[in-house]
PyMOL Python script that loads the backbone (N, CA, C, O; Angstrom):
from pymol import cmd

cmd.read_pdbstr("""\
ATOM      1  N   MET A   1     103.563 114.349  82.909  1.00  0.00           N
ATOM      2  CA  MET A   1     103.980 113.428  84.049  1.00  0.00           C
ATOM      3  C   MET A   1     102.604 112.481  84.543  1.00  0.00           C
ATOM      4  O   MET A   1     102.498 111.292  84.242  1.00  0.00           O
ATOM      5  N   PHE A   2     101.664 113.176  85.289  1.00  0.00           N
ATOM      6  CA  PHE A   2     100.646 112.700  85.833  1.00  0.00           C
ATOM      7  C   PHE A   2      99.776 112.356  84.415  1.00  0.00           C
ATOM      8  O   PHE A   2      99.195 113.259  83.812  1.00  0.00           O
ATOM      9  N   ALA A   3      99.755 111.074  83.995  1.00  0.00           N
ATOM     10  CA  ALA A   3      98.795 110.848  82.730  1.00  0.00           C
ATOM     11  C   ALA A   3      97.702 110.024  83.093  1.00  0.00           C
ATOM     12  O   ALA A   3      96.783 109.683  82.349  1.00  0.00           O
ATOM     13  N   LEU A   4      97.886 109.673  84.502  1.00  0.00           N
ATOM     14  CA  LEU A   4      96.762 108.773  84.969  1.00  0.00           C
ATOM     15  C   LEU A   4      95.610 109.544  85.382  1.00  0.00           C
ATOM     16  O   LEU A   4      95.760 110.747  85.591  1.00  0.00           O
ATOM     17  N   PRO A   5      94.230 108.880  85.556  1.00  0.00           N
ATOM     18  CA  PRO A   5      93.162 109.694  85.984  1.00  0.00           C
ATOM     19  C   PRO A   5      93.293 109.882  87.548  1.00  0.00           C
ATOM     20  O   PRO A   5      94.016 109.122  88.192  1.00  0.00           O
ATOM     21  N   SER A   6      92.695 110.748  88.056  1.00  0.00           N
ATOM     22  CA  SER A   6      93.151 110.918  89.508  1.00  0.00           C
ATOM     23  C   SER A   6      92.369 109.943  90.333  1.00  0.00           C
ATOM     24  O   SER A   6      92.852 109.647  91.426  1.00  0.00           O
ATOM     25  N   PRO A   7      91.011 109.293  89.902  1.00  0.00           N
ATOM     26  CA  PRO A   7      90.759 107.935  90.346  1.00  0.00           C
ATOM     27  C   PRO A   7      91.382 106.783  90.666  1.00  0.00           C
ATOM     28  O   PRO A   7      91.055 106.027  91.581  1.00  0.00           O
ATOM     29  N   VAL A   8      92.512 106.612  89.718  1.00  0.00           N
ATOM     30  CA  VAL A   8      93.091 105.517  89.442  1.00  0.00           C
ATOM     31  C   VAL A   8      94.397 105.950  90.479  1.00  0.00           C
ATOM     32  O   VAL A   8      94.906 105.130  91.243  1.00  0.00           O
ATOM     33  N   LEU A   9      94.736 107.019  90.399  1.00  0.00           N
ATOM     34  CA  LEU A   9      95.730 107.459  91.799  1.00  0.00           C
ATOM     35  C   LEU A   9      95.417 107.187  92.979  1.00  0.00           C
ATOM     36  O   LEU A   9      96.249 106.740  93.769  1.00  0.00           O
ATOM     37  N   VAL A  10      93.975 107.444  93.349  1.00  0.00           N
ATOM     38  CA  VAL A  10      93.341 107.201  94.666  1.00  0.00           C
ATOM     39  C   VAL A  10      93.375 105.953  94.935  1.00  0.00           C
ATOM     40  O   VAL A  10      93.851 105.594  96.012  1.00  0.00           O
ATOM     41  N   VAL A  11      92.876 105.020  94.014  1.00  0.00           N
ATOM     42  CA  VAL A  11      92.661 103.601  94.213  1.00  0.00           C
ATOM     43  C   VAL A  11      93.979 103.048  94.479  1.00  0.00           C
ATOM     44  O   VAL A  11      94.105 102.281  95.433  1.00  0.00           O
ATOM     45  N   ALA A  12      94.993 103.351  93.737  1.00  0.00           N
ATOM     46  CA  ALA A  12      96.403 102.705  93.881  1.00  0.00           C
ATOM     47  C   ALA A  12      97.088 103.085  95.189  1.00  0.00           C
ATOM     48  O   ALA A  12      98.011 102.405  95.637  1.00  0.00           O
ATOM     49  N   ALA A  13      96.511 104.454  95.953  1.00  0.00           N
ATOM     50  CA  ALA A  13      97.296 104.808  97.204  1.00  0.00           C
ATOM     51  C   ALA A  13      96.638 104.264  98.166  1.00  0.00           C
ATOM     52  O   ALA A  13      97.210 103.960  99.213  1.00  0.00           O
ATOM     53  N   ILE A  14      95.319 104.052  97.971  1.00  0.00           N
ATOM     54  CA  ILE A  14      94.607 103.348  98.991  1.00  0.00           C
ATOM     55  C   ILE A  14      94.949 101.806  99.165  1.00  0.00           C
ATOM     56  O   ILE A  14      94.846 101.160 100.208  1.00  0.00           O
ATOM     57  N   LEU A  15      95.388 101.344  97.900  1.00  0.00           N
ATOM     58  CA  LEU A  15      95.600  99.788  97.828  1.00  0.00           C
ATOM     59  C   LEU A  15      97.391  99.659  98.344  1.00  0.00           C
ATOM     60  O   LEU A  15      97.849  98.570  98.691  1.00  0.00           O
ATOM     61  N   LEU A  16      98.149 100.788  98.320  1.00  0.00           N
ATOM     62  CA  LEU A  16      99.444 100.703  98.731  1.00  0.00           C
ATOM     63  C   LEU A  16      99.571 101.132 100.028  1.00  0.00           C
ATOM     64  O   LEU A  16     100.477 100.625 100.690  1.00  0.00           O
ATOM     65  N   PHE A  17      98.810 102.015 100.574  1.00  0.00           N
ATOM     66  CA  PHE A  17      99.053 102.574 102.045  1.00  0.00           C
ATOM     67  C   PHE A  17      98.994 101.381 102.975  1.00  0.00           C
ATOM     68  O   PHE A  17      99.923 101.435 103.781  1.00  0.00           O
ATOM     69  N   PRO A  18      98.122 100.193 103.156  1.00  0.00           N
ATOM     70  CA  PRO A  18      98.081  99.426 104.041  1.00  0.00           C
ATOM     71  C   PRO A  18      99.499  98.229 103.862  1.00  0.00           C
ATOM     72  O   PRO A  18     100.108  97.525 104.668  1.00  0.00           O
ATOM     73  N   VAL A  19      99.597  98.448 102.450  1.00  0.00           N
ATOM     74  CA  VAL A  19     101.016  97.493 102.304  1.00  0.00           C
ATOM     75  C   VAL A  19     102.387  98.085 103.040  1.00  0.00           C
ATOM     76  O   VAL A  19     103.142  97.413 103.743  1.00  0.00           O
ATOM     77  N   VAL A  20     102.509  99.241 102.777  1.00  0.00           N
ATOM     78  CA  VAL A  20     103.684  99.989 103.307  1.00  0.00           C
ATOM     79  C   VAL A  20     103.600  99.957 104.853  1.00  0.00           C
ATOM     80  O   VAL A  20     104.560  99.841 105.615  1.00  0.00           O
ATOM     81  N   LEU A  21     102.327 100.074 105.183  1.00  0.00           N
ATOM     82  CA  LEU A  21     102.130 100.487 106.816  1.00  0.00           C
ATOM     83  C   LEU A  21     102.636  99.010 107.407  1.00  0.00           C
ATOM     84  O   LEU A  21     103.461  98.923 108.317  1.00  0.00           O
ATOM     85  N   ALA A  22     102.065  97.953 106.805  1.00  0.00           N
ATOM     86  CA  ALA A  22     102.302  96.632 107.537  1.00  0.00           C
ATOM     87  C   ALA A  22     103.936  96.664 107.199  1.00  0.00           C
ATOM     88  O   ALA A  22     104.590  96.383 108.204  1.00  0.00           O
ATOM     89  N   GLY A  23     104.732  96.935 106.044  1.00  0.00           N
ATOM     90  CA  GLY A  23     105.939  96.557 105.964  1.00  0.00           C
ATOM     91  C   GLY A  23     107.010  97.215 107.047  1.00  0.00           C
ATOM     92  O   GLY A  23     108.036  96.727 107.522  1.00  0.00           O
ATOM     93  N   SER A  24     106.301  98.683 107.288  1.00  0.00           N
ATOM     94  CA  SER A  24     107.179  99.147 108.268  1.00  0.00           C
ATOM     95  C   SER A  24     106.841  98.831 109.457  1.00  0.00           C
ATOM     96  O   SER A  24     107.797  99.039 110.204  1.00  0.00           O
ATOM     97  N   MET A  25     105.786  98.355 110.104  1.00  0.00           N
ATOM     98  CA  MET A  25     105.685  97.640 111.194  1.00  0.00           C
ATOM     99  C   MET A  25     106.247  96.388 111.393  1.00  0.00           C
ATOM    100  O   MET A  25     106.632  96.039 112.509  1.00  0.00           O
ATOM    101  N   LEU A  26     106.341  95.567 110.254  1.00  0.00           N
ATOM    102  CA  LEU A  26     107.133  94.464 110.617  1.00  0.00           C
ATOM    103  C   LEU A  26     108.781  94.795 110.522  1.00  0.00           C
ATOM    104  O   LEU A  26     109.653  94.133 111.084  1.00  0.00           O
ATOM    105  N   LEU A  27     108.958  95.777 109.821  1.00  0.00           N
ATOM    106  CA  LEU A  27     110.340  96.009 109.890  1.00  0.00           C
ATOM    107  C   LEU A  27     110.780  96.573 111.318  1.00  0.00           C
ATOM    108  O   LEU A  27     111.885  96.289 111.780  1.00  0.00           O
ATOM    109  N   ASP A  28     109.963  97.301 111.928  1.00  0.00           N
ATOM    110  CA  ASP A  28     110.015  97.966 113.275  1.00  0.00           C
ATOM    111  C   ASP A  28     110.130  96.703 114.417  1.00  0.00           C
ATOM    112  O   ASP A  28     110.829  96.640 115.428  1.00  0.00           O
ATOM    113  N   ALA A  29     109.395  95.959 113.983  1.00  0.00           N
ATOM    114  CA  ALA A  29     109.088  94.424 115.073  1.00  0.00           C
ATOM    115  C   ALA A  29     110.617  93.913 115.108  1.00  0.00           C
ATOM    116  O   ALA A  29     111.421  93.819 116.036  1.00  0.00           O
ATOM    117  N   PHE A  30     110.693  93.649 113.864  1.00  0.00           N
ATOM    118  CA  PHE A  30     112.205  92.585 113.424  1.00  0.00           C
ATOM    119  C   PHE A  30     113.498  93.306 114.171  1.00  0.00           C
ATOM    120  O   PHE A  30     114.316  92.744 114.899  1.00  0.00           O
ATOM    121  N   GLU A  31     113.464  94.571 113.828  1.00  0.00           N
ATOM    122  CA  GLU A  31     114.675  95.271 114.165  1.00  0.00           C
ATOM    123  C   GLU A  31     114.536  95.083 116.098  1.00  0.00           C
ATOM    124  O   GLU A  31     115.305  94.466 116.835  1.00  0.00           O
ATOM    125  N   THR A  32     113.358  95.816 116.447  1.00  0.00           N
ATOM    126  CA  THR A  32     113.743  95.406 118.047  1.00  0.00           C
ATOM    127  C   THR A  32     113.771  94.118 118.705  1.00  0.00           C
ATOM    128  O   THR A  32     114.207  93.915 119.838  1.00  0.00           O
ATOM    129  N   GLU A  33     113.247  93.211 117.870  1.00  0.00           N
ATOM    130  CA  GLU A  33     113.405  91.824 118.376  1.00  0.00           C
ATOM    131  C   GLU A  33     114.783  91.323 118.275  1.00  0.00           C
ATOM    132  O   GLU A  33     115.225  90.492 119.069  1.00  0.00           O
ATOM    133  N   LEU A  34     115.652  91.955 117.043  1.00  0.00           N
ATOM    134  CA  LEU A  34     117.253  91.639 116.892  1.00  0.00           C
ATOM    135  C   LEU A  34     117.882  92.418 118.031  1.00  0.00           C
ATOM    136  O   LEU A  34     118.838  92.010 118.691  1.00  0.00           O
ATOM    137  N   GLU A  35     117.139  93.797 118.237  1.00  0.00           N
ATOM    138  CA  GLU A  35     117.969  94.393 119.647  1.00  0.00           C
ATOM    139  C   GLU A  35     117.673  93.854 120.618  1.00  0.00           C
ATOM    140  O   GLU A  35     118.509  93.901 121.521  1.00  0.00           O
ATOM    141  N   GLU A  36     116.512  93.185 120.852  1.00  0.00           N
ATOM    142  CA  GLU A  36     116.479  92.689 122.561  1.00  0.00           C
ATOM    143  C   GLU A  36     117.441  91.013 122.304  1.00  0.00           C
ATOM    144  O   GLU A  36     118.059  90.528 123.251  1.00  0.00           O
ATOM    145  N   ARG A  37     117.425  90.645 121.567  1.00  0.00           N
ATOM    146  CA  ARG A  37     118.420  89.391 121.669  1.00  0.00           C
ATOM    147  C   ARG A  37     119.962  89.621 121.649  1.00  0.00           C
ATOM    148  O   ARG A  37     120.522  90.523 121.026  1.00  0.00           O
ATOM    149  N   PRO A  38     120.508  88.769 122.344  1.00  0.00           N
ATOM    150  CA  PRO A  38     122.075  88.889 122.577  1.00  0.00           C
ATOM    151  C   PRO A  38     122.295  88.328 121.235  1.00  0.00           C
ATOM    152  O   PRO A  38     121.722  87.364 120.727  1.00  0.00           O
ATOM    153  N   ALA A  39     123.499  89.311 120.587  1.00  0.00           N
ATOM    154  CA  ALA A  39     124.211  88.759 119.374  1.00  0.00           C
ATOM    155  C   ALA A  39     125.021  87.580 119.456  1.00  0.00           C
ATOM    156  O   ALA A  39     126.065  87.871 120.040  1.00  0.00           O
ATOM    157  N   ARG A  40     124.989  86.414 119.131  1.00  0.00           N
ATOM    158  CA  ARG A  40     125.888  85.396 119.303  1.00  0.00           C
ATOM    159  C   ARG A  40     126.690  85.126 118.124  1.00  0.00           C
ATOM    160  O   ARG A  40     127.538  84.234 118.145  1.00  0.00           O
TER     161      ARG A  40
END
""", "prot")
cmd.dss("prot")
cmd.show_as("cartoon", "prot")
cmd.util.cbc("prot")
cmd.orient("prot")
């Protein structure tokens, strides 16, 4: 199943981690902003 060499997995994890982190942070900010605003 893990046919990729470990360096490639490490690089992929390093590249994907900030993207996932930023995405979750943006989602959190978006949800809190929606909750603060009164629904019209």
